[in-house]
Backbone as a ProteinNet text record, in pm:
[ID]
protein_1_A
[PRIMARY]
XXXXXXXXXXXXXXXXXXXXXXXXXXXXXXXXXXXXXXXXXXXXXXXXXXXXXXXXXXXXXXXXXXXXXXXXXXXXXXXXXXXX
[TERTIARY]
1055.9	976.1	848.2	711.7	628.9	572.4	493.2	411	357.7	283	226.7	345.7	431.3	548.7	613.1	679.8	656.6	583.6	474.5	384.5	397.6	353.5	364.4	468.3	606.5	735	712.1	676.9	683.4	591	449.3	403.9	420.7	498.3	526.1	636	767.2	890	826.8	743.5	662.5	638.2	517.5	417.8	533.4	614	721.4	751.5	877	963.3	889.2	793.6	713.3	701	717	748.4	878.7	958.8	1090.2	1127.2	1063	1110.6	1015.2	868.3	807.1	866.5	935.9	994.7	1131.1	1209.1	1281.3	1268.1	1180.3	1159.8	1118.4	1020.8	990.4	1106.8	1174.7	1320	1378.7	1412.7	1494.6	1447.8	1338.7	1266	1226.4	1149.7	1079.8	928.4	873.9	740.5	686.6	552.5	428	277.3	315.7	150.4	97.8	119.7	20.6	-20.3	66.1	11	-61	-195.2	-285.6	-250.7	-286.7	-266.8	-359.3	-500	-593.8	-574.3	-471.6	-472.8	-352.7	-237.5	-108.4	-133.5	-255	-298.6	-318.7	-473.9	-504.1	-434.6	-366.3	-252.9	-208	-98.8	11.5	-84.3	-206.1	-281.7	-284.7	-347.6	-381.5	-216.4	-144.6	-3.5	22.5	0	44.9	-85.9	-166.2	-245.4	-242.1	-176.2	-146.4	-2.8	76.1	177.7	136.4	55.2	-3.7	-49.1	-138.8	-188	-123	15.2	113.8	188.3	185.9	303.8	170.4	25.8	-32.9	-48.7	-56	9.5	125.5	195.2	366.4	416.1	359	402	494.8	620.2	749.3	738.2	686.5	668.5	579.5	482.5	375.4	466	514.4	568.3	680.7	760.8	897.8	862.7	765.2	725	661.3	526.5	466.6	533.7	665.7	748.4	823.1	852.1	895.2	874.9	723	614.9	543.2	556.8	496	659.1	757.4	850.2	862.6	838.6	826	737	630.3	547.8	493.4	513.3	505	643.9	732	822.8	795.7	673.9	619.3	555.9	456.5	343.3	421.6	533.2	610.7	645.1	674.8	727	606.2	530.3	389.7	369.9	358	339.3	427.8	522.8	651.4	672	623.8	622.9	539.5	415	318.8	289.7
1276.9	1254.2	1370.6	1330.5	1430.7	1505.2	1621	1675.6	1607.8	1491	1392.7	1329.3	1269.9	1220.7	1337.9	1418.5	1515.5	1562.9	1605.2	1641.1	1537.7	1367.8	1278	1227.2	1247.7	1248.4	1364.5	1472.7	1548.8	1525.5	1485.2	1453.9	1363	1252.8	1154.3	1177.1	1239.5	1324.2	1383.9	1456	1579.4	1503.3	1432.6	1309.1	1219.8	1148.8	1082.2	1109.5	1242	1294.5	1355.7	1418	1458.3	1381.1	1251.3	1152.2	1153.7	1232.8	1250.3	1283.4	1453.1	1515.4	1475.3	1422.5	1372	1228.7	1128.9	1014	1048.7	1135	1212.1	1237.2	1312.1	1417.6	1319	1203	1109.4	1016.4	988.7	891	970.7	1081	1187.8	1196	1204.3	1269.4	1137.4	1086.5	934.7	973.8	1119	1174.3	1130.8	1046.7	1016.8	1062.5	1144.8	1172.4	1205.9	1330.6	1419.1	1371.4	1208	1177.8	1025.4	1051.1	964.1	811.9	744.8	583.2	546	572.9	557.2	603.3	753.7	773.3	724.2	695.6	625.4	486	446.4	263.7	284.1	372.5	373	402.7	516.2	571.7	471.3	379.9	267.2	187.2	134.9	14.3	71.8	206.8	255	269.4	251.3	295.2	167.4	58.4	-83.4	-131.7	-52.7	-107.9	-72.7	112.1	115.1	82	19.3	-56.2	-167.4	-236.7	-385.7	-297.1	-193.1	-145.9	-123.3	-97.1	-49.9	-138.8	-244.3	-398.9	-478.7	-471.3	-528.5	-468.2	-327.6	-265.1	-241.2	-322.4	-308.5	-172.5	-89	72.3	77.8	108.8	133.8	267.6	377.5	515.4	486.1	421.6	390.7	290.4	157.1	89	155	263.4	302.7	416.5	518	613.5	544	468.6	369.8	305.1	234.3	166.9	258.5	365.9	413.2	509.4	565.3	590.3	479.7	340.5	275.6	241.4	262.6	240.8	363.6	462.7	582	596.3	612.1	583.4	459.5	346.3	217.2	246.6	309.3	335.8	443.8	559.1	600.6	554.9	462	362.6	246.3	210	128.1	212.5	332.8	405.8	460.8	511.5	533.7	403.2	307.6	196.7	125.3	180.6	154.2	220.8	396.4	465	532.2	514.1	561.9	691.4
-3017.3	-2920.5	-2958.5	-2973.2	-3008	-2835.1	-2903.9	-2770.3	-2662.1	-2698.2	-2613.1	-2513.8	-2613.2	-2510.4	-2465.1	-2440.6	-2372.7	-2264.7	-2253.7	-2190.8	-2085.7	-2136.5	-2053	-1948.8	-2010.4	-1927.8	-1829.6	-1875.9	-1792.1	-1666.5	-1697.5	-1618.1	-1469.7	-1573.6	-1488.8	-1398	-1433.4	-1346.9	-1202.3	-1267.7	-1182.1	-1049.3	-1072.5	-964.5	-926	-1010.3	-915	-840.4	-887.4	-754.5	-655	-688.4	-564.3	-425.2	-437.3	-338.7	-254.7	-287.6	-245.6	-141.6	-147.6	6.7	99.5	120.1	176.7	200	171.5	208.2	277.6	242.7	299	440.9	426.8	538.8	686.7	629.2	740	764.2	667.7	678.8	765.3	752	879.1	1002.6	1004.4	1146.4	1196.5	1138	1200.2	1266.1	1240.3	1222.4	1151.5	1203.2	1113.9	1079.2	1259.4	1312.7	1190.1	1135.6	1040.4	901.7	875.5	736.8	768.8	677.6	693	663.4	729.9	702.3	604.6	628.7	509.4	364.7	365.2	225.6	173.4	221.4	192.1	141.1	235.3	186.7	36.9	40.5	-77.9	-163	-149.2	-315.6	-350.3	-230.1	-269.3	-327.3	-256.9	-360.2	-486.3	-517.4	-634.6	-728.3	-679.6	-726.5	-807.4	-714.9	-756.2	-906.3	-879	-981.4	-1096.3	-1111	-1236.2	-1283	-1178.8	-1229.8	-1298.5	-1247.4	-1288.5	-1461.9	-1434.5	-1564.4	-1650.9	-1619.1	-1747.9	-1755.3	-1706.8	-1745.8	-1843.5	-1824.8	-1908.1	-2034.9	-2021.2	-2171.2	-2278.4	-2131.2	-2166.1	-2222.9	-2141.3	-2126.6	-2071.6	-2092.2	-2005.6	-1948.9	-2022	-1926.5	-1771.5	-1818.5	-1689	-1566	-1666.2	-1581.8	-1517	-1540	-1469.9	-1387.2	-1426.8	-1303.7	-1207.1	-1233.3	-1104.3	-1001.3	-1073	-997.3	-892.7	-928.8	-880.7	-750	-787.3	-745.9	-613.4	-661.5	-547.2	-439.7	-507.7	-364.8	-290.6	-334	-257.4	-178.7	-195.5	-127.4	-44.4	-73.3	-7.9	93.4	110.9	201.9	272.8	263.8	379.2	464.4	344.2	401.9	496.8	480.6	599.3	721.7	699.4	821.4	895.6	843.1	905.9	992.1	949.8	994	1122.5	1065.7	1202.4	1303.1	1271.3	1359.6	1415.7	1348.4	1416.1	1357.7
[MASK]
++++++++++++++++++++++++++++++++++++++++++++++++++++++++++++++++++++++++++++++++++++

């Protein structure tokens, strides 16, 4: 793996796993008052488009990272809608 691949892998890992603490906290507390519905809606749609882009490019790193991020951000978005 070359330097570019290492940097891309590190970036994908960090930006994807960054959503785990938020999703876990919302799941545990059911508290979503301080989460912006607009931001999470736009972000989740953006991640879905990144996933589509990765699929069109047949780029596994983009597809894997954005699939996981979409799952995590989508979970927070659904909990925001459900718990208000």
